[in-house]
Every structure is written in C-alpha cells, then in structure tokens.
N, C-alpha and C positions, 0 to 999 in steps of 0.2 A: 640672728635668732638663735637661743639655744638648740646645740643637737645631742638627740637623745644616745644614752652607751647602754644598749641590748647585752645579754648574755648568749655569746652563740653556742649552735652545738657543738659539742667534745667529739662526738664520732656518728655513724652513720645511723646509728640506732638510738643513742643518748636523747633523751625530756628533761634530763635536770643534771645540778653538778653540787660541788661546795665552794664557795667564795672565800678564795684563800686571801684578799687582800690588794687592796689597792700599791700599785706600786709606783705614784705619783702622790703628790702630799696635796690635801684639797687648799685651790690656790693656784696652786702652780700650774705654768703655763707648760702644755702638754703639744707634740707635731706629730702627723701622721707618720705611723710606722714605730712610732716610741712603744715600749710595753707599756701598757694602762694598769691593769689589774691580770692576777690570777685564778684559776677554776682547778678543782681538783674532780679526776672520775676517779672511777674504784681502780685504776692501772697509772693513771699520772697526772702530775700536776705542771697545766699548759701557759703560759703565760700570753696573755692576750693583748695584740698591738692596738693603739688607737687609729683607726680608720681617719678622721681627721684632727685638725687643731684646733685648738682651742682653750681656754681655763678650765679644769676640773673644778666640777661644782655637784659632790655627790651628794644623792639623794638623803632631805633631810628624812632620818629614820630608815635610811636604806640598809642592805644586808650587814653583818660586823661578820668580822672573820669566820670563819666554820658554819657559819648558816647556808641553808639546803636555797639555790635559786634554780628559775627554771628558763628551759628557752625562750629566748624574745623577753624577759623581763626588764622592763627599767630600771636598772643600777643609779644614772646621774645621769649629768651633762657633761658637754662641752660649750663653756658661753664662752661670748665674746670679750672683748675687752673694756671694763666698766657696767657690764650686766651686772645685775644685781641678784642675788638667791631668792629674793622675793619674787621677782620676774617668773623664777621657773617652775612653778608652782610645787603645792603639798605630796609630801608621799602619800596619806592619806587618799588623794585624789588620784592620785598615779595606779596606788594598788586597788583602787573600786574600780578603775577601769579594767585593767591588766586582769582582773579574776571576773570581769565579764567576758572577755573576749579570749582568754589561755585556759585550755583542760588542763586538769589536773594532772600530774604526772601518773604515769598506770606503767608496773614491769612487763618486762616483754613478754611473759611467761600467763600474767593477767590478760594483754591484750589476745593474746593466742587461744586462751580459754573463752573468751568473752566471745570471739571469731567463729569458734568450735561448737555454739550454743547461741549463735544468731544474738546478741547482747550488743546494742553501740557503748562501746567504753563511755562515751559521755554520760550513758545515762545511770552510769555507777560509781559511787560514792566511796571515799577510803573509810574506814572506823574511825570511830571518835580518836582523835590523837593522832594516826596515821599521816604520813607526809605525802603520800600517793599510794593510788592504787595496785593492791596486790591481786594471786588467786584468789584467796578467800573471800576476798571484796565480791568477788564476782559471780561466785558460785553464792555466797549470801543473796544477791539482788535476782540471782536465777533460779534460787528457791521461794521467793516472793514474787514470782510474776504470774499471773492470774494462768491456770491451766484450762487451754482453749478444750472447745469440745469435741470430744473423741468425732474423727470422719474416720467410712473408713475407706481402707488405703489396700493396695497391694505391699505384702512386706516386703522389703527390699532383699534379696538374697544374700547368705550367709555369707559369699566374693565380695558382692558390693558393700556390705555391711563393713565390713575388713577392709578393704580398699580406702573407703571415710576415713576411718581411725588414720588407717597408714598415712593417707594426705596430710591429715593435720600435724599429728606428728612433725610430717617431713614439711612443712609449713613453718612450726615453730622453730624446725631446727634449723632453717636455712637463716633465719631472723640469727642466727647465732652468729659470731664472729670467729670464724674458721681459720685456721692455719696447719699446715700439713710439713711433716719431716719424712724420709725418705730413709732407705738405708737396702743394700743385697745382702742377704745372708749366706756365707760360703754353708752348702746344706751339706757337703759329703759325709761328715760323721754326721748329720740326723739321719740322712737316708739310709746309713749302717746300723746304726742303733735301731731303729724300727722296724729295719729288716732281720733284724736276732733276736726282737720282741715279740713278731707278731705271732709265731708260731707256739713263744711259751705262752702266752697270754691265751691266745684261741684254746690250748690243752687246760690250761688252770681255770679262765674263767668263761671260754667260749665265747668270746667275744674279739671281736680283729680290730687291734689297733690302726686309729686311722694318722694321719698329720695333725688334725686337727685337734685330736687329743693331745698331742706332744706341743701344741700351738698353744692349749687354754693354760697348762699347765707354768710352761714358760712364760703366758701374760701375768699370769697372777704371783710367780716369784718377783719379776719385775716390778711390778705392783708394791711387794712388799719391802722390795730394797728400794724402790722410790716413790713412802708413802706421801711425799708432797703434791703425787700428782693422783694421789687416790683419793678425789673432790670431786665436788661437782655446785654446781651455781643453784642456790634458790633463795626466793624474793631480795634477791639485791644482796647477797653473801656467800662466799665460798664455805662449804658446809664437809667436811671429812666422812670418808667412807670408812665404816668402823672392820668390812670384812672386804676378801677380794675374790669377790663374786664376778663369774666372766659370760656374757650372755654369745652365744652363737646364732649366726641368720641362717633358718633354716627355709628354702622355698619348697609350699608345697603346691598342689597342683592351682590350691587357688589365694593364696594369702603368703606373703614373707611374716614368719614368725622366729622370735628370739630366745628360746628357752633359755635356762641361765643354770650352769652348773654353781653351785654353792661351794664356797671354802676350798674353791680348787687348790690354792698354793698348800692344804693340808691333806689333800688325797694321794696318791698314787697314781701312775698312771692309770694301771689297770682300772681301779675306781673310778678313775675319770669317764674313760670307755666305757665303761658297763653305764654308768649315769647319763652318757651321751649319748648310747644306743639308745635307750629306751625314751630320754626326751623326745630323742631324734621320731621314735613311732611313734610316740603320743603325738606329736606334731602333723606327721602324717595323716593319722587316723583322725584328726578332728577332736582327740582326747585333751589335749593342755588345757588345764587349771590357771585362771588367773594369775595367782601364786606363783606357777611354774616362770614365769616371764618378769618377775620385778626385784631392784636390787643389786640388778650389777652395773660393775663398775665400769667394766667395759666393755665393747661387745666386737666379736671376728667375725668380718665378713671373708667369705674367703671362695674367690673365682675362680681360681687355678686350674679346677676342673672341667672345666667351659673353655681352655682355651685363652683364657686371659693374662695379657704380662701383667700389667700394669693398672690401678684407679684408683681413684681416691673416694672415700666412701663419706657421707653428709651422716653427722653425729645422731645417735639414737637418746632422746630428752632422757630422763635430765643428766644422765653421761654428759663424759668431759674429754673422752678418748674414744675413737673407734679404731680397729685395726683392721685393715685391707690387705688382703694377703695374695698375690700372685700366681701365675705357674712355676711351680717348680721344672728345672730345667738346664743343658749344659751351656751358657755362654763365655765370650771369648773373654778372659779376665786379663790383663798385665801384672804380671810379676816378677818383678826383678826390671828386664828388658824385656822379656818374652811376654808371647801374649798366648795366654793356655786354656783350653777349655775347664771350666769348671762351673760342678752342680752350684745353680744358687735359685736362693727364692725371694722374689722382691716383697717388702714391705714397705707400707705406708701409712704414719700417724695421722688419722684426723683429729684436731685437736680445738679446743675452748679457749679461747686466749681470753675472754673474762677473768677465768679461771686458772691455765697453766701459760706459764710464759715459757720462749721459745728455748732458753738453757733447760728447763725442766724437763721439756719434753724429749730434747736431745737426749738428754741423761735416759732419763727412762728406753728409749729407744736401745741406746749404746746398751745398758744390761741385758736387754731382751733379747738382741744381736748374740752380745756375749753368749751368753747360758745357751740358744739356739748352736753355735757353732761350738761350742762344749756340752753336748748334750747330756751327758753323764749324770751333770748338775739335779739333771731332771728326777732320777732315780734316789738321791738322796732325801 
C-alpha cells in the first residue's frame, strides 16, 4: 500500500513553507533516509529525508517548485514495486480532504491578536487571494461580530488593565524565536565622561545626566552604523525602520511603560537627558500618551540600579532588539598575564531571529561596545 509523503514542520512556530522541488525523479526508487524534497522558510532551505522506502509517485496536480505548502499536506506517495499511479488517488480528492481537516495557516501576530480578542483563529478567513490569515483579517472578523448586550460590571483598575496589555504583549513576544548576544564593556572612560558632564549639563540645562542617556545615544548610533539590524517583522516579511528611536523601560508603581526618545542618533546627550527626564516624569504621573510609546527600533531595560549583574530581556513587539543592562561594577579582568580590577558594564542583546542573523547581531553589539569604550564619539 502506498505511503503518504507529508510536509513536515520547519520550525517550532511554522505552519507553512515554500516547496523547493523534488530531489528524486518520479518513478525513481527511494531508500529511507535519502534526501527526497526541499522546503524553504524565511531563513533556510532544508532537505527533507524519506521516512520510508518505495517508488516516488508525486501527486497528480501536486505543488510545483515555488508553491506554498502547509504542515501535514500530502504531496506524493512512496509506492510498492508495480503499484500503478491510478491506485493512489487523485489530487482533487486529497486536496478536498486536506481542506476539510487542515486549518488555514496564520501569522504569529494574527494568532496573538485573535487570542487577545477572544476569537478562535479557525473562525477567521484570509482576505480574497490571501494565502494565510494576517492581523488585518482578525481585526476585520472582530469588527463583524455582534456586539453583546451591555452588562453592568465593575471596571478593572488601571493597574489590572495595564497588566493585561503587558501579559498579551509578552505572550506574543515569547512565541518569537529569540537568541542572545552578550559582552562586557570596559566602562572606565564612560564613567569618567559622565562625571565630567554632570555638572556642565546641570548648570546649562538643569538636568542630571544618567548612564541611560549615554546608552540611548550609543544604541541609536549603533543602529545607524548597522542598519541591517534596524528592522522588524510584519505579516511575514522583514521591514526597515526609517528612524533610530530608542525606548526606555520605566517601572511605575502600577505598570511597566516604555516611553520613546525619537531620533536619538541626531540629539545631543543634553537633549536626550531633557527628553528622557520629561518622559519619565510623565510616566510616573500617569500622563504618558499613546504616541509617546510607539515607533521604537530598540528598547533599553536597565536593572543595574537594583543590583542585577546580568539578565536576558524579552522582546517588546514589534521590535527586533532589546538591550538588557546589568550593574556597573569593578570586576576581575585578565590583561596579559595579570588579573586586574576594571569597571565593567554587562550588556545582553535579545534578538528576533526571523529578522536578524547571528553575525549581524554580533556586529551591532560590537559597534555598541566600541562606542561606549570610546565615549567621546557620543559628543560628535
């Protein structure tokens, strides 16, 4: 009896891929473990090995190279010697069965939005001509639902509503394939520069310069130096940011907020300090507007003031980068054959692997470290 050849799952969150072609000829004998066909994702082309042995019989009317296929789809059979194609069944019948049991693929963002709105993704259909469900399809389905009758309920507190938003965003983020790159900055020159600038900016601008202000400037300059990482994932494709806006995680009494310093690469450190101070005050007072938290390429989360040496942060969607900053302190460092105490600053960058590969992330971190270790660049 012929054995089905199915499309496997390319990754832990994948629901579809691109069929890249057969690696065996129709009618050719296939041995279990041999490469049988190729699939493409947004990152890789993968050769899929045969799980059984037999004669390759591609499905009549099956996918051509470049066609979208979904996980579990039948694309052919491995037949016994002498078994005829006519015995295997028509593509139309198989497609009809597959359509009955296989859900339409949906983007991770669409699934997250459907979950937050309480909508079953199986009840959402893609727009005419669409190959999978995207976020706009979910919003359109939500708008079409009948409005329930109003029932008097106690309104949730501001803190509870904010916590729900944070929870929904973190659930969405955690489905994103993260990886991490880390480095320690020799912060001696950085600390000296801040010490010299604090009284100057206090007298001129009436603001106290923080290490976060210098980190904001350095991160924005690194984004400009490495534009290949200044991108985000939207409905199945990588999209560039046109700005170098930096978000700063701010913990209030009730919520975690991320106000955004816009065009930080073009601002002087004094202007960044003034903007940061104003946004933090608005956050603490509960006066932050929606537009104050949108459009950042990267978020900085600094827990050094709480005695945290190192940590890894979860991405803040739709951003592809978040910088986790640990405690600046003297630590043992090997220089030549000697171990000396040096003021160091631990950094960890969490990265969306759909958008940014390892080498690009490493080069971004390298640019960031170089700027922080030669901090006069922040004043140019």
